[in-house]
C-alpha positions in Angstrom: 88.1 -0.9 84.5 90.4 2.1 84.7 90.9 4.4 87.6 89.2 7.8 87.7 89.4 10.9 89.8 85.9 12.1 90.6 85.5 15.8 91.4 82.8 16.6 93.9 81.5 20.0 92.8 80.0 22.0 95.7 80.3 25.5 94.2 77.3 25.5 91.8 75.0 27.6 93.9 71.8 26.9 91.9 68.5 27.9 93.5 65.4 26.9 91.6 62.4 29.2 91.4 59.2 28.5 93.4 56.2 26.9 91.8 53.3 29.3 91.3 50.6 27.2 89.4 50.1 23.9 87.7 47.5 22.7 85.1 46.8 19.0 84.4 45.7 17.8 81.0 43.7 14.6 81.3 43.6 14.0 77.6 47.3 13.9 77.0 48.4 13.1 80.6 50.7 16.1 80.7 51.3 18.6 83.4 52.1 22.3 82.8 54.1 24.0 85.6 54.7 27.7 86.0 57.4 29.1 88.3 57.8 32.5 90.0 60.3 33.7 87.4 57.9 33.2 84.5 59.3 29.9 83.4 56.8 27.3 82.1 57.6 23.6 82.0 55.6 20.7 80.6 56.0 17.2 82.0 54.9 14.0 80.2 53.5 11.8 83.0 53.2 8.8 80.7 56.9 9.0 79.8 58.4 8.6 83.3 57.5 12.2 84.3 60.0 13.6 81.7 60.2 17.4 81.2 59.7 17.4 77.5 59.1 21.1 76.9 60.4 24.3 78.4 59.5 28.0 78.0 62.1 30.5 79.5 61.1 33.1 82.0 61.0 36.8 81.8 61.4 39.5 84.5 58.2 41.3 83.6 56.1 38.1 83.5 54.6 36.9 86.8 52.3 34.1 85.8 49.3 33.7 88.2 47.2 31.2 86.2 47.7 28.3 83.7 45.0 26.3 81.9 44.6 23.9 79.0 41.8 24.5 76.4 40.7 22.6 73.3 42.8 19.6 74.2 46.4 20.7 73.4 46.3 24.5 73.7 48.0 26.1 76.7 47.3 29.5 78.0 48.7 31.6 80.9 47.9 34.9 82.5 49.6 37.1 85.0 50.1 40.3 86.8 51.2 42.2 83.6 47.6 42.0 82.5 48.3 39.8 79.4 46.9 36.5 78.3 49.5 34.4 76.4 49.2 31.2 74.3 52.2 28.9 73.9 53.3 27.3 70.7 54.0 23.7 71.8 55.8 22.9 68.5 58.1 25.9 68.1 58.5 26.3 71.9 57.8 30.0 72.0 55.0 32.4 72.8 52.5 32.4 70.0 51.0 35.8 71.0 50.1 37.9 74.0 46.9 39.9 74.4 46.1 42.6 76.9 42.8 41.9 78.8 42.5 45.6 79.8 41.5 44.8 83.4 44.8 45.3 85.2 46.7 42.4 86.7 45.0 39.0 86.0 44.7 36.8 89.1 42.7 33.8 87.8 41.8 32.0 84.6 39.6 29.0 83.7 38.6 27.3 80.4 35.0 26.2 79.8 34.2 22.5 80.0 33.9 22.4 76.2 37.3 24.2 75.8 35.9 26.8 73.5 35.8 29.7 76.0 38.2 31.3 78.4 37.5 33.3 81.5 39.9 35.6 83.3 39.5 37.4 86.7 41.1 40.8 86.9 42.4 43.3 89.5 39.6 45.8 88.8 36.9 43.2 89.7 35.9 42.3 86.2 35.4 38.9 84.8 36.1 38.8 81.1 34.9 36.1 78.7 37.0 35.3 75.6 36.1 33.1 72.6 38.8 30.7 71.6 39.3 30.7 67.8 41.6 28.5 65.8 44.3 31.1 65.6 43.8 33.4 68.6 41.3 34.4 71.3 38.6 37.0 70.8 37.0 39.2 73.5 33.3 38.4 73.9 32.0 40.4 76.9 32.4 41.4 80.5 30.3 40.0 83.4 29.0 42.2 86.1 31.9 44.0 87.8 32.6 43.2 91.4 34.0 45.5 94.1 37.3 43.7 94.5 39.8 41.6 92.6 38.7 38.2 91.3 41.2 35.7 92.8 39.7 32.4 91.7 37.3 31.1 89.0 35.5 27.8 88.3 33.0 26.6 85.7 30.0 24.5 86.4 30.5 21.3 84.3 27.4 22.2 82.2 29.0 25.5 81.2 25.9 27.5 82.3 27.3 29.1 85.5 30.6 30.1 87.0 31.8 30.7 90.6 34.2 33.6 91.3 36.1 34.0 94.6 37.0 37.4 95.8 37.8 39.2 99.1 35.1 38.4 101.7 32.6 36.9 99.2 31.9 34.4 96.4 29.8 35.4 93.3 27.8 33.1 91.1 27.3 34.3 87.5 24.9 33.2 84.8 27.1 32.8 81.7 24.4 33.6 79.2 23.4 36.9 80.7 26.7 37.8 82.5 24.8 38.8 85.6 25.5 37.8 89.2 22.7 35.6 90.5 24.1 35.0 94.0 26.6 36.6 96.3 27.7 34.5 99.3 29.5 36.3 102.2 32.3 34.2 103.8 32.9 34.1 107.5 35.8 36.3 108.7 36.0 34.4 112.0 39.3 32.7 112.5 40.0 30.8 115.8 37.3 32.9 117.5 38.7 36.2 116.3 37.2 38.3 113.5 39.8 39.0 110.8 39.9 42.2 108.8 39.6 40.4 105.5 38.9 36.9 104.3 40.5 36.0 100.9 38.9 33.3 98.8 41.9 31.7 97.3 40.2 28.9 95.4 36.7 27.7 94.3 35.5 24.5 92.7 32.0 24.2 91.1 30.6 20.6 91.2 27.9 19.2 88.9 25.3 18.9 91.7 25.5 22.7 92.3 27.9 22.5 95.3 30.6 25.1 95.4 33.7 24.3 97.5 35.8 27.2 98.6 39.2 27.6 100.4 40.2 30.8 102.1 42.7 32.7 104.2 40.9 31.8 107.4 42.1 28.2 107.1 38.6 26.8 106.1 37.2 24.5 103.5 33.5 25.4 103.0 30.7 23.9 101.0 28.0 26.1 99.5 24.6 25.5 97.8 24.7 27.6 94.7 20.9 27.3 94.2 20.1 29.1 97.5 23.5 30.8 98.1 23.8 29.3 101.6 26.6 27.7 103.5 26.1 23.9 104.0 29.2 22.8 105.8 32.6 24.1 107.0 35.9 22.4 107.9 38.6 24.3 109.8 41.8 22.4 108.7 44.7 24.8 109.2 46.0 27.6 111.3 47.0 29.5 108.1 45.7 30.1 104.6 44.3 27.3 102.5 45.6 28.5 99.2 44.6 26.0 96.5 42.1 23.3 95.5 41.7 20.7 92.7 38.8 18.2 92.2 39.0 14.8 90.5 37.1 14.4 87.2 34.7 11.9 88.8 34.0 14.5 91.6 34.5 11.8 94.3 37.6 13.4 95.8 39.5 16.7 96.0 42.8 18.0 97.3 43.7 21.3 99.0 47.1 22.8 99.9 47.9 25.1 102.9 50.4 27.7 103.8 51.8 25.3 106.4 53.1 23.0 103.7 50.3 20.4 104.3 48.2 18.8 101.6 44.8 17.4 102.6 42.8 14.8 100.7 39.0 14.9 100.9 36.8 11.9 99.7 33.1 11.5 99.2 32.1 8.4 101.3 28.8 6.8 102.4 27.5 8.0 105.7 27.0 4.4 106.8 28.0 1.1 105.3 24.6 0.4 103.7 23.6 4.0 103.1 23.2 5.6 99.7 23.7 9.1 101.2 27.3 10.4 101.0 29.3 13.1 102.7 32.7 14.7 102.3 35.3 13.5 104.8 38.9 14.6 105.2 40.8 11.3 104.9 44.5 11.8 104.4 47.0 14.6 105.3 50.4 14.7 103.6 53.4 16.8 104.7 55.8 16.8 101.8 56.5 20.5 101.6 58.3 22.8 104.0 56.6 26.1 102.9 53.4 27.3 101.2 51.6 24.9 98.9 50.6 27.4 96.3 49.0 25.1 93.8 47.6 21.5 93.5 46.2 19.2 90.8 44.3 15.9 90.8 45.2 13.3 88.2 43.3 10.0 88.0 46.0 8.2 90.0 47.9 10.9 92.0 47.7 14.1 93.9 50.1 16.8 92.6 51.4 19.7 94.6 53.9 22.5 94.3 54.8 25.7 96.1 57.4 28.0 97.5 59.9 25.3 98.4 60.3 24.6 94.6 59.4 20.9 94.9 57.0 19.3 92.5 55.4 16.4 94.4 53.4 13.5 92.9 51.6 11.5 95.7 50.1 8.3 94.2 46.6 7.2 95.3 47.2 3.5 96.0 43.6 2.6 95.6 43.7 4.0 92.1 47.0 2.4 91.0 46.2 -0.9 89.2 49.7 -2.3 89.2 52.1 -1.8 92.2 55.2 -0.9 90.2 57.5 2.1 90.0 54.6 4.4 89.1 53.2 3.8 92.6 56.2 5.4 94.3 56.2 8.9 95.7 58.0 11.3 93.3 59.6 14.6 94.3 61.1 16.6 91.4 63.7 19.0 92.8 66.5 19.4 90.2 66.0 20.8 86.7 65.7 18.3 83.8 67.6 20.7 81.6 71.4 20.7 81.3 72.7 23.8 83.1 76.4 22.7 83.2 78.9 22.3 80.3 82.5 21.2 80.5 85.8 22.0 78.8 87.8 18.8 79.2 91.0 20.2 77.9 91.2 23.1 80.3 89.3 21.5 83.2 86.6 24.2 83.1 82.9 24.2 84.1 80.4 26.7 82.8 77.3 27.1 85.1 74.1 28.6 83.7 71.8 30.7 85.9 68.7 32.7 84.9 70.6 36.0 84.2 74.3 35.2 84.3 77.0 32.6 83.6 79.8 31.5 85.8 83.1 30.0 84.6 85.1 27.9 87.1 88.4 26.0 86.9 88.3 22.7 88.8 90.6 22.2 91.7 93.6 19.7 91.5 95.5 17.5 93.8 99.0 15.8 93.8 98.0 13.3 96.5 97.6 9.6 95.8 95.5 7.0 97.5 93.7 3.7 97.1 90.2 3.1 95.6 87.5 5.2 97.4 89.8 7.6 99.2 89.0 11.3 99.5 92.1 13.2 98.3 92.9 16.7 99.7 93.1 19.5 97.2 96.5 21.1 96.5 94.8 23.9 94.6 91.2 25.1 95.1 88.7 25.7 92.4 89.0 29.2 90.8 86.0 31.4 89.9 87.3 32.8 86.6 84.4 34.7 85.1 81.0 36.1 85.9 79.1 37.0 82.7 75.9 38.8 83.2 73.2 39.3 80.6 71.4 42.6 79.7 67.7 42.9 79.6 64.8 41.0 81.3 65.0 37.7 79.4 66.2 34.5 81.0 69.1 32.5 79.4 67.7 29.6 77.4 70.9 27.6 76.8 74.7 27.9 77.0 77.8 26.0 76.2 81.6 26.1 76.4 83.8 24.6 73.8 85.9 21.5 74.7 89.0 23.6 74.1 87.7 26.3 76.5 88.2 29.1 73.9 84.5 29.7 73.1 81.4 30.5 75.1 78.0 30.7 73.5 74.6 31.4 75.0 71.1 32.5 73.9 68.1 34.3 75.2 64.7 34.5 73.5 65.7 37.3 71.2 69.5 37.4 71.1 72.4 35.0 70.5 75.9 35.7 72.0 79.3 34.2 71.1 82.5 35.1 73.0 86.2 34.3 72.4 88.3 33.6 75.5 92.0 34.1 75.7 94.2 32.8 78.5 97.5 34.3 79.6 98.9 32.6 82.7 96.3 33.2 85.4 94.5 36.0 83.5 91.6 35.6 81.2 90.2 38.0 78.6 86.8 38.0 76.9 85.9 39.3 73.5 82.4 39.3 72.0 82.0 38.2 68.4 79.9 41.0 66.8 77.4 41.0 64.0 75.9 37.6 64.6 73.3 36.7 61.9 69.7 37.3 62.7 68.7 33.7 62.0 70.7 32.5 65.0 68.5 34.3 67.4 66.4 32.3 69.9 68.5 29.2 70.0 67.0 26.3 72.0 70.2 24.2 72.1 73.9 24.9 71.5 76.7 22.4 71.0 80.3 22.5 70.0 82.1 19.7 68.1 84.8 17.7 69.9 87.6 19.6 68.1 85.9 23.0 68.8 85.9 24.0 65.1 82.2 23.8 64.6 79.2 25.2 66.5 75.7 23.6 66.1 72.7 25.8 66.9 69.1 24.6 67.0 66.7 27.4 66.5 63.0 27.5 67.6 62.0 27.6 63.9 63.1 24.0 63.5 66.3 24.7 61.6 69.8 23.3 62.6 72.6 25.7 61.8 76.3 24.7 61.4 78.8 27.5 62.1 82.6 27.1 61.3 84.8 28.7 64.0 88.3 29.8 63.0 90.5 32.1 65.1 88.3 34.9 66.3 85.8 34.7 63.4 82.9 32.5 62.3 81.4 31.4 59.0 77.9 30.0 58.5 78.3 26.7 56.6 74.8 25.2 56.3 71.3 25.0 57.7 69.2 21.9 57.9 65.7 23.0 57.4 62.6 21.2 58.7 60.3 19.4 56.4 57.8 21.6 54.6 54.7 22.3 56.6 56.3 21.4 60.0 58.0 23.6 62.6 59.4 21.2 65.1 61.9 22.8 67.5 65.0 20.7 68.2 65.7 20.7 71.9 68.3 17.9 72.2 71.6 17.7 70.3 74.5 15.2 70.3 77.6 15.0 68.0 79.8 12.0 67.4 83.4 12.2 68.7 84.8 12.5 65.1 82.4 15.3 64.3 80.9 13.5 61.3 77.4 12.7 62.7 74.9 15.0 64.3 71.8 13.7 66.1 68.9 16.0 67.0 65.6 15.3 68.8 62.6 17.6 68.8 59.2 17.9 70.5 58.0 14.6 68.9 59.4 11.2 69.8 61.9 11.0 67.0 65.6 11.4 66.4 67.1 13.0 63.2 70.6 12.0 62.2 72.7 14.2 59.8 75.9 13.7 57.9 78.0 16.8 58.9 80.7 16.0 56.4 78.4 15.9 53.4 75.9 18.4 54.9 73.0 16.0 54.2 70.2 14.5 56.3 70.9 10.8 56.9 68.0 9.1 58.6 65.0 9.5 61.0 64.2 7.2 63.8 60.6 7.2 64.9 60.7 6.0 68.5 56.9 5.6 68.7 56.7 3.2 65.8 58.5 0.3 67.2 61.9 2.0 66.7 61.6 1.7 62.9 64.1 3.6 60.7 62.7 5.8 58.0 65.3 6.7 55.3 65.7 10.2 54.0 66.5 10.6 50.3 68.3 7.2 49.9 67.7 3.5 50.5 68.1 2.3 54.1 70.8 -0.3 53.2 73.0 2.3 51.7 72.7 4.5 54.7 73.5 1.8 57.2 76.5 0.7 55.1 78.0 4.2 55.6 77.5 4.2 59.4 80.5 3.4 61.7 80.9 -0.3 62.6 79.2 -1.3 65.9 81.4 -1.5 69.0 82.3 -5.1 69.9 81.3 -6.0 73.4 83.8 -8.0 75.5 82.5 -10.5 78.0 84.6 -10.9 81.1 84.6 -14.1 83.1 84.3 -14.3 86.9 
């Protein structure tokens, strides 16, 4: 094996955004995560917790609530007062609708998945009907005196619980009227607080309502009589989130102290049929506020201000003690935020609203294997390229030769030509980019920097020829008719003749760049079978490069 010099890069000052809310989909075993910058991520828990989809953030979007409805439809709402639905195939926002109630603080889908509730700043609870294409406003419930901070449906779909400031309301869904109003205790450590904020509520099938509030309490209410049944003081700060298991035998809460508490429904005595809620396990995996929690069949999920997404397995629920039974803490992004120019020893760093171009440091020192060599020249910060507008950067790339930089936001695509003169660098933007290159999900240059590959959110793959300071659109590989699958992963062969692309489904498309034709499709879910496109499989394989021969080394 040859010798390599490894650069330890310590100047990429990336700071991830905090986690605001999560939503678990039990049908598909997927988790939607919203961050404070408006970014939404979707993790496939069945595929090694892989982040398979990503929706870029926006400065004007502060997402406060996420929920799944009708199986695979994802909705969000936030302080801009809009309800949005996400297109999980094209990886963009399908539409946004104003709820006309001011900022939206909470949202919940009905047990059947056909209705959507939102709680607004003006104290209104609004009911929407979910249609195949959009959502349609149905009616308002009785307006309350303060903002609606939390919502929960009864599993039967007949009643809802709404948490507000100092009280909890129970509504009849059919009439829209409030049938009970339960005043929460403002007492905290023997002192009466000015306000008590009900951060979360959960409505159980037996009529019990569980609430968490800013006084550090978890309380149990009887919805039939509107009375308090039991109260647990668990924290010296706010209890900010709650999630209940589908079987309603356990729930999890998160606090502003960074602690996650697990409650379980256990028998009062060993031979008793009577059960009670008991706090069983506290977990301290966060350093700051736990803003949101979720409860999967086998794990407790939490996220908060410290940006960490934590999966704590429930060992009694895990059937096989394998890698899935380990604690997981997702800290770093699953997307590629760094691209490299090998020829010029450059690194391009992607942030939410700007790009940074650095030249790696160098050394003339020598040493033996494993030695740390001192730098004779430090890393140079060459360029700080800031975007205009409120949209986050989706993707970016620098060419291997270091002469081109491309990046994209949701609505605009940018291409720059770089010129180097000694230690100086100049930047020139390529104007009049075609409209069909807007909203690229992935960008990649060929190894010789003469071609640019752009994957759009409409499923098309564009090939652009680069020459001097100009460009020419060569070809576009269009998706199959009736499908709009966004390609979010790209790879090109070193000789530039083959392009591989993978989309939101578990498949890989391979294209012949020289002949500008689709070559084959590999369905990774169907036992890795190959499906030929346009020509017999034997002819296609015959044109592929020969396999690399593996050498076996003796000991």
